[in-house]
C-alpha positions as a LaTeX table, in Angstrom:
\begin{tabular}{lrrr}
\hline
Residue & $x$ (\AA) & $y$ (\AA) & $z$ (\AA) \\
\hline
Met1 & $-2.84$ & 28.14 & 39.83 \\
Gly2 & $-1.77$ & 28.18 & 36.19 \\
Val3 & 1.25 & 26.50 & 34.63 \\
Gly4 & 4.34 & 28.66 & 35.12 \\
Thr5 & 3.04 & 30.59 & 38.15 \\
Ser6 & 6.11 & 29.92 & 40.29 \\
Gly7 & 9.88 & 29.81 & 39.73 \\
Ala8 & 11.84 & 26.62 & 39.08 \\
Asn9 & 15.14 & 25.32 & 40.23 \\
Ser10 & 16.93 & 24.00 & 37.14 \\
Ala11 & 18.69 & 21.33 & 39.19 \\
Leu12 & 15.44 & 19.88 & 40.57 \\
Arg13 & 15.11 & 16.11 & 40.26 \\
Ala14 & 12.44 & 13.58 & 41.10 \\
Arg15 & 14.27 & 12.66 & 44.30 \\
Asp16 & 13.95 & 16.28 & 45.55 \\
Val17 & 10.22 & 15.86 & 46.16 \\
Arg18 & 10.24 & 12.59 & 48.07 \\
Asp19 & 9.16 & 14.31 & 51.27 \\
Thr20 & 6.30 & 16.20 & 49.61 \\
Pro21 & 2.96 & 15.05 & 51.11 \\
Ala22 & 1.44 & 14.22 & 47.72 \\
Pro23 & $-0.53$ & 11.31 & 46.30 \\
Arg24 & 1.23 & 8.46 & 44.53 \\
Gly25 & 3.94 & 9.88 & 42.31 \\
Glu26 & 6.47 & 8.43 & 39.91 \\
Glu27 & 8.94 & 7.73 & 42.73 \\
Gln28 & 6.39 & 5.74 & 44.73 \\
Leu29 & 5.29 & 3.86 & 41.60 \\
Gly30 & 8.86 & 2.75 & 41.00 \\
Ala31 & 9.36 & 1.80 & 44.66 \\
Asp32 & 6.11 & $-0.15$ & 44.98 \\
Leu33 & 6.07 & $-1.92$ & 41.64 \\
Gly34 & 9.74 & $-1.98$ & 40.72 \\
Val35 & 9.02 & $-0.01$ & 37.55 \\
Asp36 & 11.63 & 2.36 & 36.20 \\
Pro37 & 9.96 & 5.16 & 34.21 \\
Asp38 & 12.63 & 4.68 & 31.56 \\
Asp39 & 11.32 & 1.15 & 31.02 \\
Leu40 & 7.88 & 2.40 & 29.99 \\
Pro41 & 7.15 & 2.19 & 26.24 \\
Asp42 & 5.33 & 5.55 & 26.18 \\
Gly43 & 6.61 & 8.97 & 27.10 \\
Leu44 & 5.95 & 9.96 & 30.72 \\
Val45 & 6.17 & 13.53 & 31.99 \\
Val46 & 5.20 & 14.37 & 35.59 \\
Ala47 & 4.88 & 17.88 & 37.01 \\
Asp48 & 4.47 & 18.76 & 40.68 \\
Glu49 & 1.93 & 21.10 & 42.31 \\
His50 & 3.95 & 24.11 & 41.19 \\
Gly51 & 3.99 & 23.05 & 37.54 \\
Arg52 & 7.66 & 21.99 & 37.63 \\
Val53 & 8.73 & 18.87 & 35.75 \\
Ile54 & 9.95 & 16.21 & 38.20 \\
Ser55 & 10.03 & 13.23 & 35.83 \\
Phe56 & 10.90 & 13.02 & 32.14 \\
Asn57 & 11.54 & 9.47 & 31.00 \\
Ala58 & 13.61 & 8.11 & 28.12 \\
Ala59 & 10.62 & 7.63 & 25.80 \\
Ala60 & 9.63 & 11.29 & 26.35 \\
Thr61 & 13.17 & 12.31 & 25.37 \\
Arg62 & 12.97 & 10.16 & 22.25 \\
Ile63 & 9.59 & 11.53 & 21.20 \\
Thr64 & 10.25 & 15.22 & 21.95 \\
Ala65 & 14.02 & 15.31 & 21.27 \\
Val66 & 14.39 & 17.23 & 24.57 \\
Pro67 & 17.09 & 15.87 & 26.95 \\
Ala68 & 15.77 & 14.89 & 30.37 \\
Ala69 & 18.40 & 17.03 & 32.10 \\
Glu70 & 17.10 & 20.05 & 30.25 \\
Ala71 & 13.43 & 19.35 & 30.94 \\
Leu72 & 13.69 & 18.52 & 34.65 \\
Gly73 & 12.97 & 21.54 & 36.81 \\
Gln74 & 11.41 & 23.58 & 34.00 \\
Gln75 & 7.83 & 24.70 & 33.98 \\
Leu76 & 5.62 & 22.15 & 32.24 \\
Asp77 & 4.59 & 24.48 & 29.44 \\
Ala78 & 8.24 & 25.35 & 28.76 \\
Ala79 & 9.51 & 21.77 & 28.82 \\
Leu80 & 6.59 & 20.57 & 26.73 \\
Pro81 & 5.36 & 23.46 & 24.53 \\
Leu82 & 2.37 & 21.82 & 22.90 \\
Glu83 & $-0.09$ & 23.37 & 20.44 \\
Asp84 & $-3.33$ & 22.06 & 19.03 \\
Leu85 & $-3.86$ & 21.60 & 15.32 \\
Glu86 & $-5.14$ & 25.19 & 15.08 \\
Gly87 & $-1.96$ & 26.64 & 16.58 \\
Arg88 & $-3.34$ & 27.42 & 20.04 \\
Arg89 & $-1.17$ & 26.78 & 23.11 \\
Trp90 & $-2.58$ & 23.68 & 24.73 \\
Trp91 & $-1.57$ & 24.37 & 28.33 \\
Gln92 & $-3.23$ & 27.77 & 28.25 \\
Leu93 & $-6.39$ & 26.21 & 26.87 \\
Thr94 & $-6.57$ & 23.36 & 29.37 \\
Asp95 & $-5.16$ & 25.19 & 32.46 \\
Pro96 & $-4.57$ & 21.99 & 34.48 \\
Tyr97 & $-3.96$ & 23.78 & 37.80 \\
Gly98 & $-6.99$ & 26.05 & 37.51 \\
Gly99 & $-10.52$ & 25.71 & 36.24 \\
Leu100 & $-13.07$ & 23.27 & 37.57 \\
Ala101 & $-11.89$ & 21.23 & 40.53 \\
Ile102 & $-13.85$ & 18.19 & 39.38 \\
Arg103 & $-11.66$ & 17.64 & 36.31 \\
Val104 & $-9.55$ & 14.48 & 36.33 \\
Gly105 & $-7.55$ & 14.93 & 33.14 \\
Gln106 & $-7.54$ & 15.32 & 29.37 \\
Pro107 & $-8.41$ & 12.57 & 26.86 \\
Glu108 & $-5.89$ & 11.54 & 24.24 \\
Arg109 & $-5.65$ & 13.84 & 21.25 \\
Asn110 & $-3.28$ & 14.83 & 18.45 \\
Leu111 & $-1.07$ & 17.80 & 19.34 \\
Leu112 & 1.96 & 19.43 & 17.78 \\
Leu113 & 5.48 & 19.79 & 19.15 \\
Pro114 & 7.77 & 22.63 & 18.03 \\
Gly115 & 8.68 & 21.98 & 14.42 \\
Gly116 & 5.23 & 20.59 & 13.63 \\
Arg117 & 5.80 & 17.00 & 14.74 \\
Glu118 & 2.54 & 15.30 & 15.67 \\
Val119 & 2.23 & 13.44 & 18.96 \\
Leu120 & $-0.61$ & 11.76 & 20.88 \\
Val121 & $-1.04$ & 13.35 & 24.32 \\
Ser122 & $-3.22$ & 12.54 & 27.30 \\
Ala123 & $-3.05$ & 13.93 & 30.83 \\
Arg124 & $-4.17$ & 12.92 & 34.30 \\
Tyr125 & $-4.69$ & 15.36 & 37.17 \\
Val126 & $-3.80$ & 13.84 & 40.54 \\
Arg127 & $-5.48$ & 15.48 & 43.54 \\
Gly128 & $-4.91$ & 14.90 & 47.24 \\
Arg129 & $-8.66$ & 14.69 & 47.75 \\
Pro130 & $-11.75$ & 15.04 & 45.55 \\
Thr131 & $-12.09$ & 18.63 & 44.30 \\
Gly132 & $-8.80$ & 19.46 & 46.03 \\
Pro133 & $-5.86$ & 21.22 & 44.37 \\
Val134 & $-3.86$ & 19.41 & 41.71 \\
Arg135 & $-0.75$ & 17.83 & 43.24 \\
Arg136 & 0.59 & 16.14 & 40.12 \\
Val137 & 0.00 & 16.42 & 36.40 \\
Val138 & 0.89 & 13.14 & 34.69 \\
Val139 & 1.28 & 13.41 & 30.91 \\
Ser140 & 1.49 & 10.46 & 28.53 \\
Leu141 & 3.10 & 10.89 & 25.11 \\
Arg142 & 2.83 & 8.47 & 22.22 \\
Asp143 & 4.42 & 8.63 & 18.80 \\
Thr144 & 1.90 & 8.73 & 15.95 \\
Glu145 & 4.05 & 6.72 & 13.55 \\
Ala146 & 2.39 & 3.39 & 14.43 \\
Arg147 & $-1.05$ & 4.94 & 13.92 \\
Arg148 & 0.10 & 6.45 & 10.63 \\
Arg149 & 1.33 & 3.07 & 9.45 \\
Thr150 & $-2.03$ & 1.55 & 10.32 \\
Glu151 & $-3.87$ & 4.33 & 8.51 \\
Arg152 & $-1.66$ & 3.89 & 5.45 \\
Ser153 & $-2.27$ & 0.15 & 5.53 \\
His154 & $-6.03$ & 0.72 & 5.69 \\
Ala155 & $-5.84$ & 3.23 & 2.84 \\
Glu156 & $-3.87$ & 0.75 & 0.73 \\
Leu157 & $-6.41$ & $-1.95$ & 1.52 \\
Ile158 & $-9.31$ & 0.28 & 0.49 \\
Ala159 & $-7.54$ & 1.28 & $-2.74$ \\
Thr160 & $-6.73$ & $-2.35$ & $-3.56$ \\
Val161 & $-10.27$ & $-3.52$ & $-2.87$ \\
Ala162 & $-11.77$ & $-0.70$ & $-4.93$ \\
His163 & $-9.49$ & $-1.60$ & $-7.83$ \\
Glu164 & $-10.23$ & $-5.31$ & $-7.61$ \\
Leu165 & $-13.98$ & $-4.77$ & $-7.34$ \\
Arg166 & $-14.18$ & $-2.36$ & $-10.24$ \\
Ser167 & $-13.31$ & $-4.89$ & $-12.94$ \\
Pro168 & $-15.80$ & $-7.68$ & $-12.09$ \\
Leu169 & $-18.59$ & $-5.26$ & $-11.22$ \\
Thr170 & $-18.09$ & $-3.41$ & $-14.52$ \\
Ser171 & $-18.29$ & $-6.74$ & $-16.33$ \\
Val172 & $-21.42$ & $-7.81$ & $-14.46$ \\
Lys173 & $-23.11$ & $-4.49$ & $-15.09$ \\
Gly174 & $-22.14$ & $-4.49$ & $-18.78$ \\
Phe175 & $-23.33$ & $-8.00$ & $-19.55$ \\
Thr176 & $-26.57$ & $-7.75$ & $-17.57$ \\
Ala177 & $-27.44$ & $-4.39$ & $-19.14$ \\
Thr178 & $-26.72$ & $-5.77$ & $-22.61$ \\
Leu179 & $-28.80$ & $-8.89$ & $-22.03$ \\
Leu180 & $-31.75$ & $-6.89$ & $-20.69$ \\
Ala181 & $-31.67$ & $-4.43$ & $-23.58$ \\
Lys182 & $-31.03$ & $-6.88$ & $-26.43$ \\
Trp183 & $-32.12$ & $-10.27$ & $-25.17$ \\
Glu184 & $-33.86$ & $-11.31$ & $-28.40$ \\
Arg185 & $-30.85$ & $-10.53$ & $-30.56$ \\
Phe186 & $-28.53$ & $-13.09$ & $-28.98$ \\
Thr187 & $-28.37$ & $-16.79$ & $-29.60$ \\
Asp188 & $-28.64$ & $-19.24$ & $-26.74$ \\
Asp189 & $-24.89$ & $-19.90$ & $-26.88$ \\
Gln190 & $-24.14$ & $-16.18$ & $-26.65$ \\
Lys191 & $-26.50$ & $-15.78$ & $-23.71$ \\
Lys192 & $-24.91$ & $-18.75$ & $-21.95$ \\
Leu193 & $-21.41$ & $-17.31$ & $-22.45$ \\
Met194 & $-22.46$ & $-13.94$ & $-21.01$ \\
Leu195 & $-24.19$ & $-15.53$ & $-18.02$ \\
Glu196 & $-21.16$ & $-17.76$ & $-17.33$ \\
Thr197 & $-18.97$ & $-14.65$ & $-17.34$ \\
Val198 & $-21.33$ & $-12.90$ & $-14.93$ \\
Asp199 & $-21.29$ & $-15.98$ & $-12.67$ \\
Ala200 & $-17.47$ & $-16.12$ & $-12.67$ \\
Asp201 & $-17.23$ & $-12.40$ & $-11.86$ \\
Ala202 & $-19.76$ & $-12.77$ & $-9.05$ \\
Asp203 & $-17.61$ & $-15.57$ & $-7.60$ \\
Arg204 & $-14.58$ & $-13.27$ & $-7.80$ \\
Val205 & $-16.42$ & $-10.57$ & $-5.85$ \\
Thr206 & $-17.54$ & $-13.14$ & $-3.27$ \\
Arg207 & $-13.95$ & $-14.33$ & $-2.80$ \\
Leu208 & $-12.70$ & $-10.79$ & $-2.36$ \\
Ile209 & $-15.34$ & $-10.03$ & 0.28 \\
Ala210 & $-14.44$ & $-13.27$ & 2.07 \\
Glu211 & $-10.77$ & $-12.19$ & 2.07 \\
Leu212 & $-11.71$ & $-8.85$ & 3.59 \\
Leu213 & $-13.71$ & $-10.56$ & 6.34 \\
Asp214 & $-10.81$ & $-12.91$ & 7.05 \\
Ile215 & $-8.35$ & $-10.00$ & 7.30 \\
Ser216 & $-10.68$ & $-8.18$ & 9.69 \\
Arg217 & $-10.97$ & $-11.26$ & 11.92 \\
Ile218 & $-7.23$ & $-11.96$ & 11.82 \\
Asp219 & $-6.30$ & $-8.37$ & 12.69 \\
Ser220 & $-8.77$ & $-8.29$ & 15.57 \\
Gly221 & $-7.87$ & $-11.77$ & 16.85 \\
Arg222 & $-11.41$ & $-13.03$ & 16.22 \\
Leu223 & $-10.70$ & $-15.69$ & 13.61 \\
Glu224 & $-12.81$ & $-18.63$ & 14.75 \\
Val225 & $-11.44$ & $-22.16$ & 14.34 \\
Arg226 & $-14.01$ & $-24.98$ & 14.35 \\
Arg227 & $-11.91$ & $-28.10$ & 14.90 \\
Gln228 & $-12.87$ & $-31.55$ & 13.69 \\
Pro229 & $-10.95$ & $-34.54$ & 12.31 \\
Val230 & $-9.28$ & $-33.68$ & 9.01 \\
Asp231 & $-7.78$ & $-36.12$ & 6.50 \\
Ile232 & $-5.09$ & $-33.84$ & 5.13 \\
Gly233 & $-4.04$ & $-36.32$ & 2.44 \\
Ala234 & $-7.57$ & $-36.59$ & 1.09 \\
Ala235 & $-7.95$ & $-32.80$ & 1.18 \\
Val236 & $-4.82$ & $-32.33$ & $-0.95$ \\
Gly237 & $-6.03$ & $-35.07$ & $-3.31$ \\
Arg238 & $-9.32$ & $-33.23$ & $-3.88$ \\
His239 & $-7.48$ & $-30.05$ & $-4.84$ \\
Ile240 & $-5.23$ & $-31.92$ & $-7.24$ \\
Gln241 & $-8.23$ & $-33.62$ & $-8.85$ \\
Ala242 & $-9.93$ & $-30.25$ & $-9.30$ \\
Tyr243 & $-6.88$ & $-28.92$ & $-11.20$ \\
Val244 & $-6.73$ & $-32.03$ & $-13.37$ \\
Thr245 & $-10.44$ & $-31.71$ & $-14.14$ \\
Ser246 & $-9.93$ & $-28.08$ & $-15.16$ \\
Gly247 & $-7.23$ & $-29.02$ & $-17.68$ \\
Gln248 & $-3.92$ & $-29.31$ & $-15.81$ \\
Pro249 & $-1.93$ & $-32.45$ & $-16.72$ \\
Ala250 & $-2.08$ & $-35.06$ & $-13.96$ \\
Asp251 & 1.68 & $-35.63$ & $-14.11$ \\
Arg252 & 2.31 & $-32.04$ & $-13.04$ \\
Phe253 & 1.41 & $-32.97$ & $-9.46$ \\
Leu254 & 3.32 & $-35.27$ & $-7.14$ \\
Leu255 & 1.75 & $-36.13$ & $-3.78$ \\
Arg256 & 3.94 & $-37.93$ & $-1.24$ \\
Leu257 & 2.55 & $-39.05$ & 2.13 \\
Glu258 & 4.67 & $-40.43$ & 4.93 \\
Gln259 & 2.66 & $-42.88$ & 7.00 \\
Pro260 & 1.49 & $-43.11$ & 9.65 \\
Leu261 & 0.18 & $-39.58$ & 9.98 \\
Pro262 & $-1.15$ & $-38.44$ & 13.37 \\
Pro263 & $-4.90$ & $-37.72$ & 13.56 \\
Leu264 & $-5.30$ & $-34.01$ & 12.85 \\
Trp265 & $-7.98$ & $-31.84$ & 14.41 \\
Ala266 & $-8.46$ & $-28.59$ & 12.50 \\
Asp267 & $-11.03$ & $-26.43$ & 10.71 \\
Pro268 & $-11.53$ & $-28.25$ & 7.36 \\
Asp269 & $-12.79$ & $-25.17$ & 5.52 \\
Lys270 & $-9.84$ & $-23.05$ & 6.59 \\
Ile271 & $-7.35$ & $-25.81$ & 5.84 \\
Asp272 & $-8.89$ & $-26.05$ & 2.37 \\
Gln273 & $-8.37$ & $-22.29$ & 2.05 \\
Val274 & $-4.68$ & $-22.65$ & 2.95 \\
Leu275 & $-4.16$ & $-25.54$ & 0.52 \\
Ser276 & $-6.05$ & $-23.75$ & $-2.25$ \\
Asn277 & $-3.91$ & $-20.65$ & $-1.92$ \\
Leu278 & $-0.57$ & $-22.46$ & $-1.78$ \\
Leu279 & $-1.40$ & $-24.78$ & $-4.69$ \\
Glu280 & $-2.77$ & $-21.91$ & $-6.78$ \\
Asn281 & 0.45 & $-19.97$ & $-6.22$ \\
Ala282 & 2.53 & $-22.99$ & $-7.27$ \\
Val283 & 0.45 & $-23.64$ & $-10.39$ \\
Arg284 & 0.01 & $-20.02$ & $-11.38$ \\
His285 & 3.42 & $-18.57$ & $-10.60$ \\
Gly286 & 5.66 & $-21.65$ & $-10.58$ \\
Glu287 & 6.79 & $-24.06$ & $-13.26$ \\
Gly288 & 7.39 & $-27.77$ & $-13.63$ \\
Thr289 & 6.18 & $-30.36$ & $-11.14$ \\
Val290 & 4.26 & $-29.21$ & $-8.09$ \\
Thr291 & 5.29 & $-31.48$ & $-5.21$ \\
Ile292 & 3.24 & $-31.84$ & $-2.03$ \\
Asp293 & 4.90 & $-33.65$ & 0.87 \\
Ile294 & 2.84 & $-34.57$ & 3.93 \\
Thr295 & 4.83 & $-35.84$ & 6.91 \\
Pro296 & 4.43 & $-36.32$ & 10.67 \\
Ser297 & 6.38 & $-33.72$ & 12.61 \\
Ala298 & 7.20 & $-32.49$ & 16.09 \\
Ser299 & 4.87 & $-29.88$ & 17.50 \\
Pro300 & 5.89 & $-26.32$ & 16.56 \\
Arg301 & 5.86 & $-25.46$ & 20.29 \\
Glu302 & 8.31 & $-28.23$ & 21.25 \\
Arg303 & 11.19 & $-27.73$ & 18.85 \\
Gly304 & 13.50 & $-25.67$ & 21.05 \\
Asp305 & 17.13 & $-26.70$ & 21.35 \\
Asp306 & 16.70 & $-27.10$ & 25.09 \\
Ala307 & 13.90 & $-29.65$ & 24.78 \\
Thr308 & 14.62 & $-32.88$ & 26.63 \\
Ala309 & 14.89 & $-36.21$ & 24.85 \\
Ser310 & 11.70 & $-37.44$ & 26.46 \\
Thr311 & 9.82 & $-34.34$ & 25.37 \\
Ala312 & 11.13 & $-34.73$ & 21.83 \\
Ala313 & 10.12 & $-38.36$ & 21.77 \\
Ser314 & 6.61 & $-37.66$ & 23.01 \\
Ala315 & 6.26 & $-34.85$ & 20.46 \\
Ala316 & 7.53 & $-36.93$ & 17.52 \\
His317 & 4.04 & $-37.34$ & 16.10 \\
Ala318 & 2.39 & $-34.30$ & 17.67 \\
Ala319 & 1.98 & $-32.37$ & 14.41 \\
Thr320 & 1.59 & $-32.68$ & 10.66 \\
Ser321 & 3.72 & $-30.77$ & 8.15 \\
Val322 & 2.69 & $-29.99$ & 4.58 \\
Thr323 & 5.28 & $-28.77$ & 2.07 \\
Val324 & 4.28 & $-27.34$ & $-1.33$ \\
Ser325 & 7.12 & $-26.73$ & $-3.78$ \\
Asp326 & 7.58 & $-26.09$ & $-7.49$ \\
Glu327 & 10.40 & $-25.90$ & $-10.01$ \\
Gly328 & 10.06 & $-22.30$ & $-11.12$ \\
Thr329 & 12.33 & $-19.33$ & $-10.54$ \\
Gly330 & 11.36 & $-19.14$ & $-6.89$ \\
Ile331 & 11.16 & $-16.09$ & $-4.66$ \\
Pro332 & 14.14 & $-13.69$ & $-4.49$ \\
Glu333 & 16.04 & $-13.96$ & $-1.22$ \\
Glu334 & 15.50 & $-10.29$ & $-0.42$ \\
Ser335 & 11.71 & $-10.70$ & $-0.76$ \\
Met336 & 11.24 & $-13.72$ & 1.48 \\
Asn337 & 10.78 & $-11.67$ & 4.65 \\
Arg338 & 7.86 & $-9.82$ & 2.99 \\
Val339 & 6.01 & $-12.80$ & 1.53 \\
Phe340 & 3.45 & $-13.01$ & 4.34 \\
Thr341 & 2.77 & $-9.27$ & 4.53 \\
Arg342 & $-0.24$ & $-7.53$ & 3.03 \\
Phe343 & $-0.21$ & $-6.70$ & $-0.67$ \\
Trp344 & 2.94 & $-8.68$ & $-1.46$ \\
Arg345 & 2.85 & $-9.95$ & $-5.03$ \\
Gly346 & 5.41 & $-12.33$ & $-6.46$ \\
Ser347 & 4.65 & $-11.34$ & $-10.04$ \\
Lys348 & 2.58 & $-8.94$ & $-12.09$ \\
Arg349 & $-0.08$ & $-11.53$ & $-12.87$ \\
Gly350 & $-2.76$ & $-9.85$ & $-10.80$ \\
Gly351 & $-4.26$ & $-10.80$ & $-7.47$ \\
Thr352 & $-4.83$ & $-8.75$ & $-4.35$ \\
Gly353 & $-1.62$ & $-9.72$ & $-2.58$ \\
Leu354 & $-3.67$ & $-10.72$ & 0.47 \\
Gly355 & $-3.71$ & $-14.51$ & 0.10 \\
Leu356 & $-0.48$ & $-15.41$ & 1.89 \\
Tyr357 & $-1.21$ & $-12.90$ & 4.67 \\
Ile358 & $-4.49$ & $-14.76$ & 5.27 \\
Val359 & $-2.77$ & $-18.15$ & 5.02 \\
Lys360 & $-0.32$ & $-17.16$ & 7.76 \\
Gly361 & $-3.18$ & $-15.88$ & 9.94 \\
Ile362 & $-5.12$ & $-19.15$ & 9.55 \\
Val363 & $-2.10$ & $-21.34$ & 10.29 \\
Glu364 & $-1.21$ & $-19.31$ & 13.39 \\
Ala365 & $-4.84$ & $-19.39$ & 14.57 \\
His366 & $-4.44$ & $-23.20$ & 14.62 \\
Gly367 & $-1.30$ & $-22.83$ & 16.74 \\
Gly368 & 0.94 & $-23.71$ & 13.79 \\
Thr369 & 3.79 & $-22.13$ & 11.87 \\
Ile370 & 4.50 & $-21.44$ & 8.21 \\
Thr371 & 7.81 & $-20.76$ & 6.47 \\
Val372 & 9.01 & $-20.02$ & 2.95 \\
Gly373 & 12.28 & $-21.01$ & 1.34 \\
Arg374 & 13.87 & $-22.34$ & $-1.81$ \\
Ala375 & 12.89 & $-25.79$ & $-3.06$ \\
Pro376 & 15.47 & $-28.39$ & $-4.10$ \\
Gly377 & 14.31 & $-27.87$ & $-7.69$ \\
Gly378 & 14.96 & $-24.15$ & $-7.47$ \\
Gly379 & 11.40 & $-22.94$ & $-7.05$ \\
Ala380 & 9.47 & $-21.69$ & $-4.04$ \\
Glu381 & 8.83 & $-23.96$ & $-1.08$ \\
Phe382 & 6.10 & $-23.28$ & 1.47 \\
Arg383 & 5.92 & $-25.44$ & 4.57 \\
Phe384 & 3.26 & $-25.23$ & 7.23 \\
Thr385 & 3.04 & $-27.31$ & 10.39 \\
Leu386 & $-0.14$ & $-27.85$ & 12.38 \\
Pro387 & $-0.29$ & $-29.35$ & 15.88 \\
Val388 & $-2.57$ & $-32.35$ & 16.31 \\
Ser389 & $-4.79$ & $-30.35$ & 18.72 \\
Thr390 & $-6.75$ & $-33.35$ & 19.87 \\
Pro391 & $-9.62$ & $-32.15$ & 22.11 \\
Ala392 & $-8.94$ & $-32.67$ & 25.82 \\
Tyr393 & $-12.03$ & $-34.84$ & 26.29 \\
Leu394 & $-10.54$ & $-37.44$ & 23.91 \\
Leu395 & $-7.20$ & $-37.68$ & 25.71 \\
\hline
\end{tabular}
């Protein structure tokens, strides 16, 4: 039987088919599981054995712009006139009520609604028995906007990476080709300068590749955290010393530690990555003194207003907070909600715009939180809090 082979009563509703001896339908799903089809995040359209629509939920209305009252009782191909990307009518091509009796449905694919709007559609054929006639056609609809946003984000990432790789690779290629072709013509000092430039550019490429790997792991939830005891004060001190060694004045940095600090278990390499990024942002984009405050703090998970006094007391030293602030112009208020998104740049001084996105992913992988605000001196203030995370076998 093809779609549209029998007439439809325009007033038909899902409740009109309760006595139909069919397999589990939308009504039984709601009764058994307490699920209202309108509560489902995706569009749901159900047609009976005659091809008449008996369920058309709120998400389907939102996606198709067809009111449920108008769709209910219509033939499936009339209520949901889908075409493939080549303009062919999808219901005629798939013929859910005819064809091979072993078919169980249609995989998800991109189809077009009237007006050319793209939608992701999959279908399930419900039969009373194997190879029996189709008793229900259950159609799932999903908006493509989320997928489009993901595709745009991936395209932006590829474009950014290509741009960032081009400069150092061009430099490496240029200097190595020049040295190979004219080695004897250069002095030792000139050769050393060229090789140092090649080395610095190679490090830049390595950092960019590491950022890409981190983003991939963060997005897929596979960022691995290897916890061990971390002296956060000593870690900050090493970063400050590295800046002083490279030429920054020592009095530009102010490190303040509030003792006693709780023993922190974290991934030292990833914590170094967080500190490096935040301090680099403060030095590169900020002005004046860069202040780093390290204090004991309540666990990020136990700060709710409804926490009991005993819980608050026991959590008093359950975490460590690190605040990095400067005295520059700071971050505009309207930009603060975008700071930890991909490709956000606070200035035009270069960079991939991926650093703070990675920082947030690392902090959250440790079970912590990170915030941005305005420092007392007027500049930017980043504060991240990490739970102690002492291994259970040491408790």
